SEPALUM-797905 format. One record per residue (C-alpha): z, x, y; residue number from 1. Coordinates in Angstrom, 3 decimals, m for minus. Each point is the difference from the previous one (the first is absolute). Layout:
<pts>
<pt w="Z" u="X" v="Y" k="NUM"/>
...
</pts>
This chain:
<pts>
<pt w="28.509" u="m6.887" v="m38.581" k="1"/>
<pt w="0.697" u="2.039" v="m3.087" k="2"/>
<pt w="3.228" u="m0.659" v="m1.699" k="3"/>
<pt w="m0.044" u="3.280" v="m2.196" k="4"/>
<pt w="m0.789" u="3.560" v="2.323" k="5"/>
<pt w="m0.188" u="3.574" v="m0.987" k="6"/>
<pt w="3.218" u="0.869" v="1.296" k="7"/>
<pt w="1.411" u="m2.984" v="m2.619" k="8"/>
<pt w="m1.584" u="2.101" v="m3.122" k="9"/>
<pt w="2.177" u="2.711" v="1.461" k="10"/>
<pt w="3.046" u="m1.900" v="m0.120" k="11"/>
<pt w="m0.109" u="m0.748" v="m3.304" k="12"/>
<pt w="m1.200" u="3.252" v="m1.416" k="13"/>
<pt w="3.065" u="1.572" v="1.678" k="14"/>
<pt w="2.087" u="m2.527" v="m1.838" k="15"/>
<pt w="m1.210" u="m0.109" v="m2.756" k="16"/>
<pt w="0.833" u="3.968" v="0.020" k="17"/>
<pt w="3.769" u="m0.758" v="0.358" k="18"/>
<pt w="m0.010" u="m2.466" v="m3.124" k="19"/>
<pt w="m1.180" u="2.507" v="m1.843" k="20"/>
<pt w="2.875" u="2.643" v="1.784" k="21"/>
<pt w="2.746" u="m2.319" v="m1.271" k="22"/>
<pt w="1.830" u="2.230" v="m2.574" k="23"/>
<pt w="2.190" u="m3.061" v="m1.088" k="24"/>
<pt w="m3.115" u="m1.613" v="m1.772" k="25"/>
<pt w="m0.018" u="m0.084" v="m3.536" k="26"/>
<pt w="m3.037" u="1.784" v="m1.645" k="27"/>
<pt w="m0.692" u="m3.581" v="m0.920" k="28"/>
<pt w="m0.453" u="m0.953" v="3.579" k="29"/>
<pt w="m1.514" u="3.197" v="0.904" k="30"/>
<pt w="m2.922" u="m0.507" v="m2.278" k="31"/>
<pt w="m0.522" u="m3.685" v="1.295" k="32"/>
<pt w="m0.193" u="1.193" v="3.863" k="33"/>
<pt w="m2.442" u="3.098" v="m1.186" k="34"/>
<pt w="m2.725" u="m2.276" v="m1.244" k="35"/>
<pt w="0.984" u="m1.948" v="3.115" k="36"/>
<pt w="m0.129" u="2.945" v="2.025" k="37"/>
<pt w="m3.706" u="0.481" v="m1.518" k="38"/>
<pt w="m0.634" u="m3.478" v="0.986" k="39"/>
<pt w="0.030" u="0.527" v="3.005" k="40"/>
<pt w="m1.562" u="3.312" v="0.217" k="41"/>
<pt w="m3.013" u="m1.178" v="m1.360" k="42"/>
<pt w="0.200" u="m3.083" v="2.467" k="43"/>
<pt w="0.775" u="2.408" v="2.823" k="44"/>
<pt w="m3.366" u="2.342" v="m0.845" k="45"/>
<pt w="m1.616" u="m3.721" v="m0.127" k="46"/>
<pt w="0.631" u="m0.360" v="3.459" k="47"/>
<pt w="m0.206" u="3.603" v="1.577" k="48"/>
<pt w="m3.978" u="0.050" v="m1.488" k="49"/>
<pt w="m0.451" u="m3.655" v="1.641" k="50"/>
<pt w="1.793" u="1.066" v="3.415" k="51"/>
<pt w="m2.239" u="3.547" v="m0.215" k="52"/>
<pt w="m3.275" u="m2.429" v="m0.586" k="53"/>
<pt w="0.634" u="m1.696" v="2.860" k="54"/>
<pt w="0.687" u="2.380" v="2.501" k="55"/>
<pt w="m3.449" u="1.968" v="m1.423" k="56"/>
<pt w="m1.391" u="m3.452" v="0.683" k="57"/>
<pt w="1.439" u="m0.015" v="3.924" k="58"/>
<pt w="m0.884" u="3.823" v="0.308" k="59"/>
<pt w="m3.986" u="m0.835" v="m0.929" k="60"/>
<pt w="m0.099" u="m2.816" v="2.074" k="61"/>
<pt w="1.819" u="1.504" v="2.574" k="62"/>
<pt w="m2.609" u="3.102" v="m0.416" k="63"/>
<pt w="m3.284" u="m2.184" v="m0.480" k="64"/>
<pt w="1.075" u="m2.756" v="1.906" k="65"/>
<pt w="m1.891" u="m3.953" v="m1.141" k="66"/>
<pt w="m2.886" u="1.584" v="m2.271" k="67"/>
<pt w="2.591" u="1.068" v="m2.885" k="68"/>
<pt w="1.225" u="m3.992" v="m0.023" k="69"/>
<pt w="m2.220" u="m0.823" v="m3.054" k="70"/>
<pt w="1.666" u="2.521" v="m1.958" k="71"/>
<pt w="2.616" u="m0.587" v="0.549" k="72"/>
<pt w="0.370" u="m4.408" v="m0.267" k="73"/>
<pt w="4.291" u="0.062" v="m0.408" k="74"/>
<pt w="0.226" u="1.603" v="3.700" k="75"/>
<pt w="m2.742" u="m2.085" v="1.265" k="76"/>
<pt w="m1.274" u="m2.416" v="m1.581" k="77"/>
<pt w="m2.824" u="m0.886" v="m2.325" k="78"/>
<pt w="m3.884" u="1.235" v="1.555" k="79"/>
<pt w="m0.810" u="m3.536" v="0.423" k="80"/>
<pt w="2.627" u="m0.260" v="2.094" k="81"/>
<pt w="m0.383" u="3.214" v="1.965" k="82"/>
<pt w="m3.534" u="m0.308" v="0.536" k="83"/>
<pt w="0.620" u="m4.037" v="1.730" k="84"/>
<pt w="2.680" u="1.630" v="2.680" k="85"/>
<pt w="m1.358" u="1.467" v="3.309" k="86"/>
<pt w="0.080" u="4.219" v="0.230" k="87"/>
</pts>
């Protein structure tokens, strides 16, 4: 079972917004938080892209069945393993 979920990402992003909204933060700490936020957004974008790619692969599999598995090795295994499996 996956340790992190997309809902966790959402929580992290909102927590970062709250940190950036702290009006008592010094300019130095605000600059550090802004830099941290930029890194978090970059990572979040990658996570969302990976999730989207996985969803697209699952949609292709649902629509076309086993015939697309050789083109989707991450969800279907290597082409050799697919050949061994009964249809």
